[in-house]
N, C-alpha and C positions, 0 to 999 in steps of 0.2 A: 499078164493085162489085153484084155482083147478091147478090142478098140471097132472094127465091125462095123467099119465105115468102103465107101470108093473115091479115088483123087478128085474133089473139083473141080476144075479143065489143066488143061495141059500147061496150057500160054496162063498159066496167072501165078508170082509172085505176091506171098504173102510179105510184108510193108511195112504193118502198122496189128499189132490187136485195141482193142476196143473194150473194155468193161464194165457191162452194169459193178454199181455198188455192193451196195445189201441183198445180203445171199450167195453174190454173184462173189468179192474178193476175201467179203468179213458177214460172219453171222451179228446181226444187230437185230434178232427178233425180240429179245428180252428185256433190251431197253428201250425197245419200240413201245414192246407191249408194257412194260409196266409205268413207262410215263402217259402216255396212252390211261391204261386204267387206273392211276392217279387222278388223272383230270376228270374221267369220270366217276369217281369215286366221292372229290369233292362236290362235283354236280348231285352227288342223293339216287346214279344211274347207275347199275349193277357192270360190273368190270366181268371182260373174255378171260376166255383159259388162253396160254401164252400162246399153244400148237390155232388156234381157232386165226391167228395174226399173220399165223402166211399169205390169209385166204385177201385180208382184207391192205398189209401195205402192196407196196408199188408201182403207186400212181400221185407220188407227193405225199404228202401227210392232209392238206385239207382232205383227199380223197377217203384217207383213211380215218381221218374226227371222222367223215361226212356217214361213212361206213360202219362204225363203232358205236353212235348214239343211236339212243333206243329208238326203234320203228314209233312216229307219234310226236317226234322231240327234235327234231332235224330239224329247227324255224332258224334259222341265218343270223337270233341271237345267242341260242345254243351253239353253233357251229363257231361264230365268234370268240365266245367265250372258251370254251373249250379247244378249239385250238388257239389263246392264248395260255392260259393255263399248261400246256401240254408243249409249248415254245420253251416257258421260264425253266419247265423242269427237266426237260431232256434236254436241252443248252446246258443245263451245268451233271446233268448224267449220263449224256447219249455212248459214255464210257466207261461203267459201270463192270458187266459186263459182256463188252462187244471187243469181239478179235476177229485176226485171218481165219481163216478157215488150213484146217493142214496142208501143205503143199506152196500153199500161193505163193508166201516169201522168195521161196527157191523157186516158184513160177517164173515170177516173175525175175529173178538174178539169172537168169534164162535166157529168155526173151532180151534182157538188154544186154546177151553177151553174141546174142549172134546178131543185134542190129538191127533189131524190132521196135521203132517208135510205138509207147505203150498211154493208153488215154482213159479215163474211166468216163462213164456216158452217165449221170443217175438224174429220175425222176427227184432225187428230194434238192432241198433248196441250198443254193453253193456256200454260203453259210457255213451248212456243218458238211455240204463235202467234199468240203476246204480241210475242216476242224479233224475228222474222219480220217481222211486220205492221210495228211501229217500225219497223226498221233497215232497212227497205224501200223500204215505202209510206208509212213517215208517219200524223198523225194523221185522217185524213181521214174512218177506217171511226164509228157510232155506238153496234156493239159490233162486238167480236170477240168469237169463241165456237170457243173449240179443245173435246175430249173432257171435257166435267164429268160431276161425279160423277153417280151416277143416273139419266143421259139415253145410252140406246144410241144407237151409231155410223149414217152415215148408213145406208140408205137408212133407215131407221128418222123415221119425220118429228118427231119428240119434244122433240128441239132447235131444228127450223128452227121449231115452231111457237113453241117459247120463245119465240126471238129476233123476232117476227114479235110476239111480244104486247108483247118488250121496246120496239120501232121504236113502237105501237100503229098499226100496221097492220090489214090484213086479208089473211089470203090470196093471196086474186082480188086485192090490188091489188102482190104482190110478182112479180118475178122471180127465179129461182135461175138466175145462167151455171155450169157446172159441166164438166169435163172426160168425166167417168163416167157409163158406166152410173147407178151408184150416184146419182151427182150429179141426175142428173134421176127415179129412182124416190123421193127422197127432195122434191123439190116434186111431182113429180104426187100422192105420197101427204099433202102439204102443203097438197097446193088451189093451191100456187101456178103461175105461167110458167114453164116448163124452159125454155132455153136450154142450148143446146150448143155446148162451143167448140172450135173443130177444129188451135187451135194443144197444141193437149195431150199426157196420154201415151195415150186411146186415141182411137175410131174411131168414123167417125161411122153408123155401124150399127148399132155398142152403142146411141150414144147415143138414137137415134130409137126401137129395142125398147124400150128402157124411155121414153119417156113424155116427149124433146123436144120440145115447138110449133116453135121451131126449133133453127137448128145455126148460127154464125156462121163467118166461116173469119179476122176482124181486128175487134179490139177495140173501135172507131167501131160498129162493128153493131148491136152491145147500143142504142146511142143513141140508133140509125137507126128498128129494134122498138122502142121505146120511146116515141116521135115518131109510128110509123103508131099504137098501139095509144090514144095520149094525144089523136088530130087534132093534133098541131102542125103 
């Protein structure tokens, strides 16, 4: 295992790990693509290849729908109707193909054993974030934060800072792991340690450009980084 990182700070003790959900803890791309393509098809619009959705997802479902609709067809009515069809379909098929990435479940168990507080911060709707986490990851998280009323989506740090407050820790005592530049920008904006994961939907250069302090290729490396920072 090659980490290639430097110590973040000699004075910091990591006490909490915050995770993005889609593309970080679970691979949900196929289900998101299938439900979006179903909605597009019902409306008479062409579908997208599943791989294309790596660059359509990440900023919440309304933005996904906006990006998926063809140019010239992004009217308020089309957006509303497509979103409505998507939500009904996805609510019934959100776990058909979605599963945790390999190594994620052991990572979460190890972090809990180390006494870490754990949270999810997602741009996914709160109800769907709760359902995915409960179905696939169990009850290991202290906080599951989906999109909340009054809080802008990542990379705005407001929700991240609120979750940090709810965990009763300081920003510099938190790792925020995610697969997109948006996640890394949220970590940087909140004052947390950004860890970019390379098994998700985006590329290493995007993560580093947006402030990733570390990048990792395997979930277990997150525990290794925390151990180095905390001098275990």
